[in-house]
ROSE-4610 file (N, C-alpha, C; in Angstrom, 1 decimal, always signed):
// ROSE-4610
residu = [M/M/M/L/L/L/Q/Q/Q/I/I/I/L/L/L/R/R/R/H/H/H/A/A/A/K/K/K/S/S/S/L/L/L/Q/Q/Q/L/L/L/P/P/P/D/D/D/W/W/W/W/W/W/V/V/V/C/C/C/A/A/A/G/G/G/F/F/F/V/V/V/R/R/R/S/S/S/K/K/K/V/V/V/W/W/W/D/D/D/T/T/T/L/L/L/H/H/H/G/G/G/F/F/F/T/T/T/E/E/E/R/R/R/T/T/T/A/A/A/L/L/L/A/A/A/D/D/D/V/V/V/D/D/D/V/V/V/I/I/I/F/F/F/F/F/F/D/D/D/P/P/P/V/V/V/T/T/T/A/A/A/D/D/D/E/E/E/Q/Q/Q/E/E/E/E/E/E/K/K/K/L/L/L/L/L/L/E/E/E/Q/Q/Q/K/K/K/L/L/L/K/K/K/A/A/A/L/L/L/D/D/D/P/P/P/T/T/T/V/V/V/P/P/P/W/W/W/S/S/S/V/V/V/K/K/K/N/N/N/E/E/E/A/A/A/R/R/R/M/M/M/H/H/H/L/L/L/V/V/V/N/N/N/G/G/G/I/I/I/A/A/A/P/P/P/Y/Y/Y/E/E/E/S/S/S/A/A/A/V/V/V/D/D/D/A/A/A/I/I/I/S/S/S/K/K/K/F/F/F/P/P/P/E/E/E/T/T/T/A/A/A/T/T/T/A/A/A/L/L/L/G/G/G/L/L/L/S/S/S/L/L/L/D/D/D/Q/Q/Q/N/N/N/E/E/E/Q/Q/Q/V/V/V/I/I/I/L/L/L/A/A/A/A/A/A/P/P/P/C/C/C/G/G/G/V/V/V/E/E/E/D/D/D/L/L/L/L/L/L/S/S/S/L/L/L/Q/Q/Q/V/V/V/K/K/K/P/P/P/T/T/T/P/P/P/Y/Y/Y/F/F/F/A/A/A/A/A/A/N/N/N/T/T/T/Q/Q/Q/R/R/R/M/M/M/S/S/S/V/V/V/Y/Y/Y/K/K/K/Q/Q/Q/R/R/R/V/V/V/V/V/V/Q/Q/Q/K/K/K/N/N/N/W/W/W/K/K/K/S/S/S/K/K/K/W/W/W/H/H/H/R/R/R/V/V/V/E/E/E/V/V/V/F/F/F/Y/Y/Y/S/S/S/S/S/S/N/N/N]
num = [1/1/1/2/2/2/3/3/3/4/4/4/5/5/5/6/6/6/7/7/7/8/8/8/9/9/9/10/10/10/11/11/11/12/12/12/13/13/13/14/14/14/15/15/15/16/16/16/17/17/17/18/18/18/19/19/19/20/20/20/21/21/21/22/22/22/23/23/23/24/24/24/25/25/25/26/26/26/27/27/27/28/28/28/29/29/29/30/30/30/31/31/31/32/32/32/33/33/33/34/34/34/35/35/35/36/36/36/37/37/37/38/38/38/39/39/39/40/40/40/41/41/41/42/42/42/43/43/43/44/44/44/45/45/45/46/46/46/47/47/47/48/48/48/49/49/49/50/50/50/51/51/51/52/52/52/53/53/53/54/54/54/55/55/55/56/56/56/57/57/57/58/58/58/59/59/59/60/60/60/61/61/61/62/62/62/63/63/63/64/64/64/65/65/65/66/66/66/67/67/67/68/68/68/69/69/69/70/70/70/71/71/71/72/72/72/73/73/73/74/74/74/75/75/75/76/76/76/77/77/77/78/78/78/79/79/79/80/80/80/81/81/81/82/82/82/83/83/83/84/84/84/85/85/85/86/86/86/87/87/87/88/88/88/89/89/89/90/90/90/91/91/91/92/92/92/93/93/93/94/94/94/95/95/95/96/96/96/97/97/97/98/98/98/99/99/99/100/100/100/101/101/101/102/102/102/103/103/103/104/104/104/105/105/105/106/106/106/107/107/107/108/108/108/109/109/109/110/110/110/111/111/111/112/112/112/113/113/113/114/114/114/115/115/115/116/116/116/117/117/117/118/118/118/119/119/119/120/120/120/121/121/121/122/122/122/123/123/123/124/124/124/125/125/125/126/126/126/127/127/127/128/128/128/129/129/129/130/130/130/131/131/131/132/132/132/133/133/133/134/134/134/135/135/135/136/136/136/137/137/137/138/138/138/139/139/139/140/140/140/141/141/141/142/142/142/143/143/143/144/144/144/145/145/145/146/146/146/147/147/147/148/148/148/149/149/149/150/150/150/151/151/151/152/152/152/153/153/153/154/154/154/155/155/155/156/156/156/157/157/157/158/158/158/159/159/159/160/160/160/161/161/161/162/162/162/163/163/163/164/164/164/165/165/165/166/166/166/167/167/167/168/168/168/169/169/169/170/170/170/171/171/171/172/172/172/173/173/173]
x = [+20.7/+19.6/+18.6/+19.1/+18.2/+17.3/+17.9/+17.1/+16.0/+16.3/+15.3/+14.1/+14.5/+13.5/+12.7/+13.3/+12.6/+11.6/+12.1/+11.2/+10.0/+10.2/+9.0/+8.1/+8.7/+7.9/+7.1/+7.6/+6.9/+5.5/+5.4/+4.1/+3.0/+3.4/+2.4/+1.5/+2.1/+1.4/+1.2/+0.1/-0.1/+0.8/+1.4/+2.1/+3.1/+4.0/+4.9/+6.3/+7.0/+8.3/+9.1/+10.4/+11.3/+12.0/+11.9/+12.2/+13.0/+13.2/+13.9/+15.3/+15.7/+17.0/+17.7/+16.9/+17.4/+18.1/+17.6/+18.2/+19.3/+18.9/+19.8/+21.1/+21.0/+22.2/+23.2/+22.6/+23.5/+24.3/+23.6/+24.2/+25.3/+24.9/+25.9/+27.1/+26.8/+27.9/+28.9/+28.3/+29.2/+29.9/+29.3/+30.0/+31.0/+30.9/+31.9/+33.0/+32.9/+33.9/+33.8/+32.7/+32.6/+32.6/+33.3/+33.3/+32.2/+31.7/+30.5/+29.3/+28.2/+26.9/+26.6/+26.2/+25.8/+24.5/+24.5/+23.3/+22.1/+20.9/+19.7/+18.8/+18.2/+17.2/+16.0/+15.6/+14.5/+14.6/+13.9/+13.8/+12.3/+12.0/+10.7/+10.1/+9.1/+8.3/+7.0/+6.7/+5.4/+4.6/+3.3/+2.4/+1.2/+0.4/-0.8/-2.0/-2.9/-4.0/-5.2/-6.0/-7.2/-8.2/-8.2/-9.2/-8.9/-7.7/-7.3/-6.4/-6.9/-6.1/-6.2/-5.6/-5.7/-4.3/-4.0/-2.7/-2.4/-3.4/-3.2/-2.7/-3.2/-2.7/-1.2/-0.8/+0.6/+1.5/+1.0/+1.8/+1.9/+0.8/+0.9/+1.9/+1.9/+2.9/+4.3/+4.5/+5.9/+6.3/+5.3/+5.6/+6.0/+5.3/+5.7/+7.1/+7.5/+8.8/+9.8/+9.5/+10.4/+10.7/+9.6/+9.8/+10.7/+10.7/+11.6/+13.1/+13.2/+14.5/+14.4/+14.7/+14.5/+15.6/+16.7/+17.8/+17.5/+16.4/+16.1/+15.0/+15.3/+14.3/+13.1/+12.2/+11.1/+10.1/+9.7/+8.6/+7.7/+6.4/+5.5/+4.4/+4.1/+3.1/+2.3/+0.9/+0.0/-0.2/+0.3/+0.2/-1.2/-2.1/-3.5/-4.2/-3.5/-4.0/-3.1/-1.9/-0.9/-1.2/-2.0/-2.4/-3.2/-3.9/-4.6/-3.7/-2.6/-1.6/-0.9/-0.6/+0.1/-0.7/-2.1/-3.0/-3.0/-2.9/-2.9/-3.9/-4.0/-4.9/-4.5/-5.4/-5.0/-4.0/-3.1/-2.2/-2.9/-2.4/-2.9/-2.3/-1.1/-0.3/+0.8/+1.6/+2.8/+3.8/+4.0/+5.0/+4.6/+3.3/+2.8/+3.2/+3.1/+3.5/+5.0/+5.8/+7.2/+7.6/+6.9/+7.1/+6.9/+6.2/+5.9/+6.7/+7.7/+8.7/+9.4/+10.0/+10.7/+11.8/+12.8/+14.0/+14.0/+14.6/+14.7/+15.6/+16.7/+17.6/+17.0/+15.9/+15.2/+13.9/+13.5/+12.2/+12.5/+12.8/+13.3/+12.7/+12.4/+11.9/+12.4/+12.6/+13.0/+11.9/+11.7/+10.8/+11.3/+10.7/+11.1/+9.9/+10.2/+9.2/+9.0/+8.2/+7.9/+9.1/+10.1/+11.4/+12.5/+12.1/+13.1/+14.1/+13.7/+14.5/+14.2/+15.2/+15.0/+14.4/+13.4/+12.7/+13.0/+13.4/+13.6/+12.5/+11.9/+11.0/+11.7/+11.9/+12.6/+11.8/+10.6/+9.7/+10.4/+11.4/+12.1/+13.5/+13.7/+15.0/+16.1/+17.2/+18.4/+19.6/+19.4/+20.5/+21.0/+20.1/+20.5/+21.2/+20.6/+21.2/+22.6/+22.8/+24.2/+25.1/+24.6/+25.5/+25.7/+25.1/+25.3/+24.6/+23.5/+22.8/+21.5/+21.2/+19.9/+19.2/+18.0/+17.2/+15.7/+14.9/+13.5/+12.8/+11.9/+11.1/+10.3/+9.8/+8.9/+7.7/+7.2/+6.0/+6.4/+7.5/+7.9/+8.3/+9.0/+9.5/+8.3/+7.2/+6.0/+5.3/+5.6/+4.8/+5.7/+5.5/+6.3/+6.3/+5.1/+5.0/+5.8/+5.6/+6.4/+7.9/+8.3/+9.7/+10.3/+9.4/+9.8/+10.1/+9.3/+9.5/+10.7/+11.0/+12.2/+13.4/+13.4/+14.6/+14.8/+13.7/+13.9/+14.5/+14.0/+14.6/+16.1/+16.5/+17.9/+18.7/+18.3/+19.0/+19.0/+17.8/+17.6/+18.5/+18.4/+19.1/+20.6/+21.1/+22.5/+23.3/+22.9/+23.5/+25.0/+25.4/+26.8/+27.7/+27.2/+28.0/+28.4/+27.6/+27.9/+28.6/+28.1/+28.5/+29.1/+30.3/+30.9/+30.8/+30.7/+30.6/+29.2/+28.2/+26.8/+26.7/+26.0/+25.6/+24.1/+23.8/+22.4/+21.9/+20.8/+20.2/+18.9/+18.5/+17.3/+16.3/+16.5/+15.6/+15.8/+14.9/+15.0/+15.8/+16.4/+17.3/+18.7]
y = [+5.3/+4.6/+5.6/+6.6/+7.6/+8.3/+8.5/+9.2/+8.3/+7.0/+6.0/+6.0/+6.0/+6.1/+7.4/+8.5/+9.7/+9.7/+9.1/+9.0/+8.2/+7.1/+6.2/+7.0/+7.7/+8.4/+9.5/+10.1/+11.2/+10.7/+9.4/+8.9/+8.9/+9.1/+9.2/+8.0/+6.8/+5.6/+5.1/+4.5/+3.9/+2.7/+2.6/+1.4/+1.0/+1.9/+1.7/+1.3/+0.5/+0.0/-0.2/+0.0/-0.4/-1.7/-2.8/-4.0/-5.0/-6.1/-7.3/-7.1/-7.3/-7.2/-5.8/-4.8/-3.4/-3.4/-4.0/-4.0/-5.0/-6.3/-7.4/-7.2/-6.8/-6.7/-5.6/-4.5/-3.5/-4.0/-4.8/-5.3/-6.4/-7.2/-8.3/-7.6/-6.6/-5.9/-5.3/-4.7/-4.1/-5.2/-6.3/-7.4/-8.1/-8.0/-8.6/-7.5/-6.3/-5.3/-4.7/-4.9/-4.4/-2.9/-2.3/-0.8/-0.3/-1.1/-0.7/-1.6/-1.0/-1.8/-2.8/-4.0/-5.0/-4.5/-4.6/-4.2/-4.9/-4.2/-4.8/-5.1/-6.2/-6.5/-5.6/-5.3/-4.3/-3.7/-2.6/-2.0/-2.1/-3.0/-3.3/-2.3/-1.6/-0.7/-1.4/-1.7/-2.3/-1.3/-1.5/-0.7/-1.6/-1.1/-1.8/-0.8/-1.0/-0.1/-1.0/-1.5/-2.3/-1.6/-0.2/+0.6/+0.6/+0.7/+0.8/-0.4/-1.6/-2.8/-3.1/-2.3/-2.4/-2.4/-3.4/-3.5/-2.3/-1.8/-0.6/+0.6/+0.7/+1.8/+1.6/+0.3/+0.0/+0.5/+0.2/+0.6/+2.1/+2.8/+4.3/+4.8/+4.2/+4.5/+4.3/+3.2/+2.9/+4.0/+4.4/+5.5/+6.8/+7.1/+8.3/+8.2/+7.0/+6.8/+6.9/+6.3/+6.4/+7.8/+8.6/+10.1/+10.8/+10.3/+10.9/+10.4/+9.1/+8.6/+7.4/+7.6/+6.6/+5.5/+5.8/+4.8/+3.7/+3.8/+2.8/+1.8/+0.5/-0.5/-0.7/+0.2/+0.2/-0.9/-1.4/-2.4/-2.1/-1.8/-1.3/-2.4/-2.8/-3.8/-3.4/-3.5/-3.3/-4.6/-4.8/-6.1/-6.5/-5.5/-5.8/-6.7/-6.8/-7.7/-8.9/-8.8/-9.9/-11.3/-11.3/-12.7/-13.4/-12.7/-13.3/-13.9/-13.2/-13.6/-14.9/-14.8/-15.9/-17.1/-16.9/-18.0/-18.3/-17.3/-17.5/-16.6/-16.7/-15.8/-14.4/-13.4/-12.0/-11.6/-10.7/-10.1/-9.1/-8.9/-7.9/-6.5/-6.5/-5.3/-5.5/-4.5/-4.7/-5.5/-5.2/-6.0/-7.5/-7.7/-9.1/-9.8/-9.1/-9.6/-9.9/-8.9/-9.1/-10.4/-10.6/-11.8/-13.1/-13.0/-14.2/-14.2/-13.4/-13.5/-14.9/-15.4/-16.7/-16.9/-15.9/-16.0/-15.0/-15.4/-14.5/-13.3/-13.5/-12.4/-11.5/-11.8/-10.9/-10.3/-10.8/-10.4/-9.1/-8.1/-6.8/-5.6/-4.5/-3.4/-2.1/-1.0/+0.3/+1.3/+2.2/+3.3/+4.5/+5.7/+6.9/+7.4/+7.9/+8.5/+10.0/+10.7/+12.1/+13.0/+12.6/+13.3/+12.8/+12.0/+11.3/+10.5/+9.9/+8.9/+7.5/+6.7/+5.4/+4.5/+3.7/+2.7/+1.4/+0.4/-1.0/-1.9/-2.6/-3.7/-5.0/-5.8/-7.1/-8.1/-8.5/-9.4/-10.8/-11.2/-12.4/-12.2/-10.9/-10.6/-10.3/-9.9/-9.6/-10.5/-11.5/-12.4/-13.1/-13.7/-14.5/-13.5/-12.4/-11.4/-11.1/-10.7/-10.3/-11.5/-12.7/-13.9/-14.5/-13.8/-14.2/-15.6/-15.8/-17.1/-16.9/-17.8/-17.8/-19.0/-18.7/-19.7/-19.3/-20.3/-20.0/-19.3/-18.4/-17.8/-18.9/-18.7/-19.7/-20.0/-19.0/-19.2/-20.2/-20.1/-21.0/-22.3/-22.3/-23.6/-24.5/-23.9/-24.7/-25.5/-25.4/-26.0/-26.6/-27.8/-28.5/-27.8/-27.4/-26.7/-25.4/-24.6/-23.3/-23.6/-24.7/-25.0/-25.3/-25.9/-26.2/-24.9/-23.9/-22.6/-21.9/-22.0/-21.5/-22.1/-23.5/-24.2/-23.7/-23.6/-23.1/-21.7/-20.8/-19.5/-19.5/-20.3/-20.4/-20.8/-21.7/-22.1/-20.9/-20.4/-19.3/-18.1/-17.7/-16.4/-16.6/-17.8/-18.1/-17.0/-16.7/-15.6/-15.9/-17.1/-17.4/-17.0/-16.9/-16.4/-14.9/-14.2/-12.7/-12.5/-13.3/-13.1/-14.5/-14.7/-16.0/-16.5/-15.7/-16.1/-16.5/-16.3/-16.7/-18.2/-18.6/-20.0/-20.2/-21.3/-21.6/-22.8/-22.6/-23.7/-24.1/-25.4/-25.9/-26.2/-25.6/-25.6/-24.4/-24.0/-22.7/-22.8/-24.0/-24.2/-23.8]
z = [-19.3/-18.8/-18.1/-17.5/-16.9/-17.9/-19.1/-20.1/-20.6/-20.7/-21.1/-20.1/-18.8/-17.8/-17.9/-18.1/-18.3/-19.4/-20.5/-21.7/-21.3/-20.7/-20.3/-19.3/-18.4/-17.4/-18.1/-19.2/-19.9/-20.4/-20.6/-21.1/-20.1/-18.8/-17.7/-17.6/-17.7/-17.7/-16.2/-15.9/-14.6/-14.4/-13.2/-12.8/-13.9/-14.3/-15.4/-14.9/-15.7/-15.4/-16.7/-16.7/-17.7/-17.1/-17.8/-17.1/-18.0/-17.3/-17.9/-18.3/-19.6/-20.0/-19.8/-19.9/-19.7/-18.3/-17.3/-16.0/-15.9/-16.2/-16.1/-16.8/-18.1/-18.9/-18.3/-17.8/-17.3/-16.1/-15.2/-14.0/-14.4/-15.3/-15.8/-16.5/-17.3/-18.0/-16.9/-15.9/-14.9/-14.1/-13.8/-13.0/-13.9/-15.2/-16.1/-16.4/-16.0/-16.2/-17.7/-18.3/-19.7/-19.7/-20.6/-20.7/-21.6/-22.4/-23.3/-23.0/-23.0/-22.7/-23.8/-23.5/-24.4/-25.1/-26.4/-27.2/-26.8/-26.7/-26.3/-27.5/-27.5/-28.6/-28.6/-27.3/-27.1/-25.7/-25.5/-24.2/-23.9/-22.9/-22.5/-21.5/-21.9/-21.0/-20.8/-19.5/-19.2/-18.3/-18.3/-17.4/-17.2/-16.3/-15.9/-15.9/-16.9/-17.1/-17.6/-16.7/-17.2/-18.0/-17.9/-18.6/-20.1/-20.5/-21.9/-22.3/-22.2/-22.5/-24.0/-24.8/-26.3/-26.9/-27.7/-28.3/-29.2/-29.9/-30.7/-29.9/-28.7/-27.8/-27.5/-27.3/-27.1/-28.2/-29.4/-30.7/-30.8/-30.4/-30.4/-29.4/-28.2/-27.2/-27.7/-28.4/-28.9/-29.9/-30.7/-31.7/-31.0/-29.9/-29.1/-28.5/-28.1/-27.5/-28.7/-29.8/-31.0/-31.4/-31.3/-31.6/-30.6/-29.4/-28.4/-28.6/-28.9/-29.2/-30.2/-31.4/-32.4/-32.4/-31.6/-31.5/-30.6/-29.8/-28.8/-29.4/-29.3/-29.8/-28.8/-28.7/-27.7/-27.9/-26.8/-26.8/-25.6/-25.9/-24.8/-24.7/-23.5/-23.3/-22.0/-22.1/-21.0/-20.4/-19.2/-18.5/-18.1/-18.2/-17.9/-19.0/-20.2/-21.2/-21.5/-21.0/-21.4/-20.9/-19.8/-19.3/-20.4/-21.3/-22.4/-23.4/-23.7/-24.6/-24.1/-22.7/-22.1/-21.6/-21.7/-21.4/-19.9/-19.0/-17.6/-16.9/-15.6/-14.8/-14.9/-14.8/-14.9/-13.8/-14.3/-13.3/-12.4/-11.2/-10.3/-10.5/-11.1/-11.2/-12.2/-12.5/-13.3/-12.6/-11.3/-10.5/-10.4/-10.3/-10.3/-11.6/-12.7/-14.0/-14.0/-13.5/-13.4/-12.6/-11.6/-10.7/-11.5/-12.6/-13.4/-14.7/-14.8/-15.9/-15.7/-16.8/-16.7/-15.7/-15.7/-14.9/-13.8/-12.7/-11.5/-11.9/-12.6/-13.0/-14.0/-14.5/-15.5/-14.9/-13.8/-13.1/-12.3/-13.1/-12.5/-13.3/-12.6/-13.3/-12.6/-13.4/-12.9/-13.2/-12.3/-12.6/-11.9/-12.1/-11.5/-10.6/-9.4/-8.6/-9.0/-8.3/-8.7/-8.5/-7.8/-7.6/-8.5/-9.4/-10.4/-9.6/-8.5/-7.8/-8.4/-8.7/-9.3/-8.3/-8.7/-7.9/-8.5/-7.8/-8.2/-7.8/-8.7/-8.4/-8.7/-7.6/-7.7/-6.9/-7.4/-6.7/-6.4/-7.1/-6.8/-6.2/-5.8/-5.2/-6.2/-5.7/-6.6/-6.4/-5.6/-5.2/-6.5/-7.3/-8.5/-9.5/-9.7/-10.6/-10.2/-8.9/-8.5/-8.4/-8.3/-8.3/-9.7/-10.7/-12.1/-12.4/-11.7/-11.8/-12.5/-13.5/-14.2/-13.6/-13.0/-12.4/-12.7/-12.8/-13.0/-11.8/-12.1/-11.1/-10.4/-9.2/-8.6/-9.4/-10.1/-11.0/-12.1/-12.7/-13.8/-13.3/-12.1/-11.5/-11.1/-10.8/-10.3/-11.3/-12.6/-13.7/-14.8/-15.1/-16.1/-17.5/-17.9/-19.2/-19.2/-18.1/-18.0/-17.9/-17.2/-17.2/-18.6/-19.4/-20.8/-21.5/-21.3/-21.9/-21.3/-20.0/-19.4/-20.1/-20.2/-20.8/-22.3/-23.0/-24.4/-24.4/-23.5/-23.5/-23.1/-22.2/-21.8/-23.1/-23.9/-25.1/-26.1/-26.3/-27.3/-26.9/-25.7/-25.3/-25.2/-24.9/-24.8/-24.1/-22.9/-22.1/-21.9/-21.8/-21.5/-22.7/-23.9/-25.0/-24.8/-24.1/-23.9/-22.5/-21.5/-20.1/-19.7/-19.8/-19.6/-18.2/-17.2/-15.8/-15.4/-16.2/-15.9/-15.7/-14.7/-14.5/-14.7/-15.4/-15.6/-14.8/-14.2/-13.3/-13.9/-13.7/-14.2/-13.1/-11.9/-10.8/-10.1/-9.2/-8.5/-7.3/-7.0/-5.8/-6.1]
Protein backbone atom coordinates (compact mmCIF):
# COMPACT_ATOMS: atom_id res chain seq x y z
CA UNK A 1 0.00 0.00 0.00
CA UNK A 2 2.81 2.38 0.81
CA UNK A 3 4.33 1.86 -2.61
CA UNK A 4 1.00 2.73 -4.26
CA UNK A 5 0.87 5.92 -2.18
CA UNK A 6 4.44 6.74 -3.20
CA UNK A 7 3.59 6.26 -6.87
CA UNK A 8 0.58 8.57 -6.53
CA UNK A 9 2.69 11.14 -4.69
CA UNK A 10 5.29 11.05 -7.46
CA UNK A 11 2.77 12.69 -9.81
CA UNK A 12 2.96 15.83 -7.62
CA UNK A 13 -0.77 16.48 -7.96
CA UNK A 14 -2.54 19.11 -5.89
CA UNK A 15 -4.84 17.84 -3.11
CA UNK A 16 -4.31 14.15 -4.02
CA UNK A 17 -5.65 11.05 -2.29
CA UNK A 18 -5.81 7.30 -2.91
CA UNK A 19 -9.29 6.52 -1.78
CA UNK A 20 -12.41 4.41 -1.46
CA UNK A 21 -12.01 0.63 -1.76
CA UNK A 22 -8.23 0.85 -1.48
CA UNK A 23 -8.67 1.89 2.15
CA UNK A 24 -11.95 0.16 3.02
CA UNK A 25 -10.96 -3.26 1.68
CA UNK A 26 -7.68 -3.33 3.60
CA UNK A 27 -9.43 -2.52 6.87
CA UNK A 28 -12.19 -5.07 6.27
CA UNK A 29 -9.67 -7.72 5.23
CA UNK A 30 -7.77 -7.12 8.47
CA UNK A 31 -10.93 -7.19 10.60
CA UNK A 32 -11.91 -10.49 8.96
CA UNK A 33 -8.46 -12.00 9.60
CA UNK A 34 -7.70 -12.49 5.90
CA UNK A 35 -4.06 -13.30 5.23
CA UNK A 36 -4.27 -12.15 1.60
CA UNK A 37 -5.63 -8.85 0.40
CA UNK A 38 -8.94 -8.92 -1.48
CA UNK A 39 -8.40 -8.07 -5.15
CA UNK A 40 -9.38 -4.52 -6.10
CA UNK A 41 -11.32 -3.67 -9.24
CA UNK A 42 -9.37 -0.41 -9.33
CA UNK A 43 -7.16 1.86 -7.28
CA UNK A 44 -8.76 5.29 -7.20
CA UNK A 45 -6.39 8.25 -7.22
CA UNK A 46 -8.20 11.54 -6.97
CA UNK A 47 -6.95 15.11 -6.91
CA UNK A 48 -8.35 18.62 -7.13
CA UNK A 49 -7.00 20.96 -9.79
CA UNK A 50 -9.48 23.45 -11.28
CA UNK A 51 -6.80 24.76 -13.67
CA UNK A 52 -6.41 21.53 -15.68
CA UNK A 53 -9.82 19.86 -15.36
CA UNK A 54 -9.42 17.73 -18.49
CA UNK A 55 -10.27 14.04 -18.79
CA UNK A 56 -7.39 13.52 -21.24
CA UNK A 57 -4.96 14.71 -18.58
CA UNK A 58 -6.37 12.06 -16.24
CA UNK A 59 -5.72 9.37 -18.85
CA UNK A 60 -2.12 10.57 -19.22
CA UNK A 61 -1.67 10.39 -15.46
CA UNK A 62 -3.05 6.84 -15.46
CA UNK A 63 -0.46 5.92 -18.10
CA UNK A 64 2.32 7.38 -15.95
CA UNK A 65 1.15 5.28 -13.01
CA UNK A 66 0.87 2.16 -15.19
CA UNK A 67 4.47 2.72 -16.26
CA UNK A 68 5.48 2.74 -12.58
CA UNK A 69 3.43 -0.37 -11.75
CA UNK A 70 1.47 -2.10 -14.51
CA UNK A 71 0.01 -4.64 -12.06
CA UNK A 72 -2.19 -2.01 -10.39
CA UNK A 73 -5.59 -1.17 -11.96
CA UNK A 74 -5.17 2.61 -11.73
CA UNK A 75 -8.05 5.06 -12.04
CA UNK A 76 -7.29 8.79 -11.87
CA UNK A 77 -9.96 11.48 -11.55
CA UNK A 78 -9.72 15.24 -11.10
CA UNK A 79 -12.55 16.06 -8.70
CA UNK A 80 -12.57 19.64 -10.03
CA UNK A 81 -14.52 18.31 -13.03
CA UNK A 82 -16.37 15.32 -11.58
CA UNK A 83 -19.31 17.43 -10.39
CA UNK A 84 -20.19 17.80 -14.08
CA UNK A 85 -20.20 14.02 -14.53
CA UNK A 86 -22.28 13.58 -11.36
CA UNK A 87 -24.65 16.47 -12.14
CA UNK A 88 -24.15 18.29 -8.84
CA UNK A 89 -22.69 21.53 -7.49
CA UNK A 90 -18.89 21.89 -7.80
CA UNK A 91 -16.75 20.34 -5.10
CA UNK A 92 -14.62 22.65 -2.98
CA UNK A 93 -11.73 20.17 -2.64
CA UNK A 94 -10.88 16.51 -3.00
CA UNK A 95 -11.94 15.88 0.60
CA UNK A 96 -15.27 17.58 -0.11
CA UNK A 97 -15.68 15.12 -3.01
CA UNK A 98 -14.82 12.20 -0.70
CA UNK A 99 -17.51 13.39 1.74
CA UNK A 100 -20.01 12.96 -1.09
CA UNK A 101 -19.10 9.36 -1.92
CA UNK A 102 -22.11 7.02 -1.49
CA UNK A 103 -21.04 5.04 1.61
CA UNK A 104 -19.44 6.20 4.84
CA UNK A 105 -17.15 3.15 4.91
CA UNK A 106 -15.86 4.12 1.47
CA UNK A 107 -15.63 7.88 2.05
CA UNK A 108 -11.93 7.63 2.94
CA UNK A 109 -8.65 8.69 1.45
CA UNK A 110 -4.94 8.26 2.15
CA UNK A 111 -2.14 10.59 1.17
CA UNK A 112 1.49 11.16 2.13
CA UNK A 113 2.91 14.34 3.58
CA UNK A 114 6.38 15.72 2.74
CA UNK A 115 7.91 13.33 5.32
CA UNK A 116 6.09 10.31 3.85
CA UNK A 117 3.79 10.10 6.86
CA UNK A 118 0.37 8.69 5.99
CA UNK A 119 -2.53 11.13 6.23
CA UNK A 120 -6.11 9.86 6.55
CA UNK A 121 -9.08 11.85 5.24
CA UNK A 122 -12.29 10.53 6.77
CA UNK A 123 -14.89 13.29 6.44
CA UNK A 124 -17.66 10.92 7.60
CA UNK A 125 -15.54 9.37 10.35
CA UNK A 126 -14.22 5.82 10.67
CA UNK A 127 -16.82 4.37 13.06
CA UNK A 128 -18.86 2.63 10.35
CA UNK A 129 -15.73 1.30 8.65
CA UNK A 130 -14.41 -0.19 11.90
CA UNK A 131 -17.86 -1.53 12.84
CA UNK A 132 -18.15 -3.24 9.43
CA UNK A 133 -21.25 -1.19 8.65
CA UNK A 134 -22.28 0.07 5.23
CA UNK A 135 -24.37 3.22 5.57
CA UNK A 136 -25.09 6.09 3.20
CA UNK A 137 -23.09 9.27 3.67
CA UNK A 138 -25.17 12.22 4.88
CA UNK A 139 -25.01 13.59 1.34
CA UNK A 140 -26.59 10.45 -0.14
CA UNK A 141 -29.03 9.98 2.75
CA UNK A 142 -30.43 13.49 2.19
CA UNK A 143 -31.89 12.77 -1.25
CA UNK A 144 -34.24 10.06 -2.56
CA UNK A 145 -32.54 9.88 -5.97
CA UNK A 146 -29.08 9.53 -4.42
CA UNK A 147 -30.42 6.90 -2.00
CA UNK A 148 -31.59 4.93 -5.01
CA UNK A 149 -28.01 5.03 -6.35
CA UNK A 150 -26.72 3.95 -2.92
CA UNK A 151 -29.12 0.98 -2.84
CA UNK A 152 -28.12 -0.06 -6.37
CA UNK A 153 -24.45 0.05 -5.38
CA UNK A 154 -25.09 -2.09 -2.31
CA UNK A 155 -26.63 -4.77 -4.53
CA UNK A 156 -23.98 -4.45 -7.26
CA UNK A 157 -20.99 -4.48 -4.91
CA UNK A 158 -22.34 -7.38 -2.81
CA UNK A 159 -19.78 -6.75 -0.08
CA UNK A 160 -21.23 -9.46 2.18
CA UNK A 161 -20.10 -12.11 -0.31
CA UNK A 162 -16.48 -11.13 0.41
CA UNK A 163 -16.76 -9.91 4.00
CA UNK A 164 -19.46 -11.97 5.75
CA UNK A 165 -19.53 -9.84 8.93
CA UNK A 166 -20.48 -6.64 7.05
CA UNK A 167 -23.91 -5.21 7.84
CA UNK A 168 -25.77 -3.07 5.32
CA UNK A 169 -28.09 -0.25 6.41
CA UNK A 170 -30.54 1.72 4.31
CA UNK A 171 -30.48 4.87 6.41
CA UNK A 172 -27.66 6.78 8.03
CA UNK A 173 -28.84 5.95 11.56
